[in-house]
NUTIGU-443953 format. One line per 5 residues: their letters; for each residue x, y, z of C-alpha. Coordinates in steps of 0.25 Angstrom, whole numbers, plus 2048, in hexadecimal, padded with zeros to 3 digits. Example, Ala and Ser with C-alpha at 12.3 -4.5 7.8 and 13.67 -1.06 7.14 Angstrom:
REM residues 2
AS> 831,7EE,81F ~ 837,7FC,81D .
//
This chain:
REM residues 77
MDQRR> 7FF,801,800 ~ 80B,809,804 ~ 813,806,7FA ~ 808,808,7EC ~ 804,817,7F4 .
KDQRE> 815,81A,7F4 ~ 811,815,7E4 ~ 806,81D,7E2 ~ 80D,82A,7E8 ~ 817,829,7E1 .
KRLKD> 810,825,7D2 ~ 807,834,7D7 ~ 814,83B,7D8 ~ 81D,837,7CD ~ 80F,83B,7C3 .
EIEKY> 80E,847,7CB ~ 81B,84A,7C8 ~ 81B,847,7B8 ~ 80D,84D,7B8 ~ 815,85C,7BF .
RKENP> 821,85B,7B3 ~ 81A,858,7A8 ~ 812,866,7AC ~ 81F,86A,7B2 ~ 82A,868,7A9 .
KITEQ> 838,86E,7AA ~ 83D,879,7A3 ~ 847,870,79D ~ 83C,86A,799 ~ 833,875,792 .
FAPFK> 841,879,78B ~ 844,86D,787 ~ 83F,86E,779 ~ 844,87B,777 ~ 854,877,778 .
RKLAE> 852,86B,770 ~ 84D,877,765 ~ 859,880,768 ~ 861,875,760 ~ 85A,877,753 .
VSLSE> 85F,887,753 ~ 868,889,74A ~ 878,892,74C ~ 871,89E,746 ~ 863,89E,74D .
WEAIP> 86B,89B,75D ~ 873,8A8,75A ~ 867,8AF,755 ~ 863,8AF,763 ~ 865,8BC,76A .
EIGDY> 86D,8BE,777 ~ 866,8C4,783 ~ 871,8CC,78B ~ 870,8CF,798 ~ 867,8DA,799 .
TQHKR> 865,8DA,7A8 ~ 872,8E4,7A8 ~ 86A,8EE,79D ~ 85E,8EB,7A5 ~ 866,8F2,7B2 .
NKMQA> 86C,8FA,7AA ~ 85F,900,7A6 ~ 85B,901,7B4 ~ 862,908,7BA ~ 864,912,7AF .
RGLLC> 858,913,7B2 ~ 859,917,7C2 ~ 863,920,7BE ~ 85A,928,7B5 ~ 850,92B,7C0 .
LLHLC> 85A,92E,7C9 ~ 860,938,7BF ~ 852,93C,7BD ~ 84E,93F,7CB ~ 85C,946,7CE .
LV> 857,94F,7C2 ~ 84C,954,7C7 .
//
């Protein structure tokens, strides 16, 4: 009796885990088809992809410039 309950509980847990993994796939599983398609990209297409660069410094400089302009404006008023 105890063994039967244990087997049923393990089966139920296994089914729940399967269902959860089916509904919530891992990120690697979600991107697998896209990774496979990357193998088909030609060298010219790959080189045509623009570099994104690092815009964090640009944004910081922009924010500092705004702050300085505000300070200058307040000083002149």
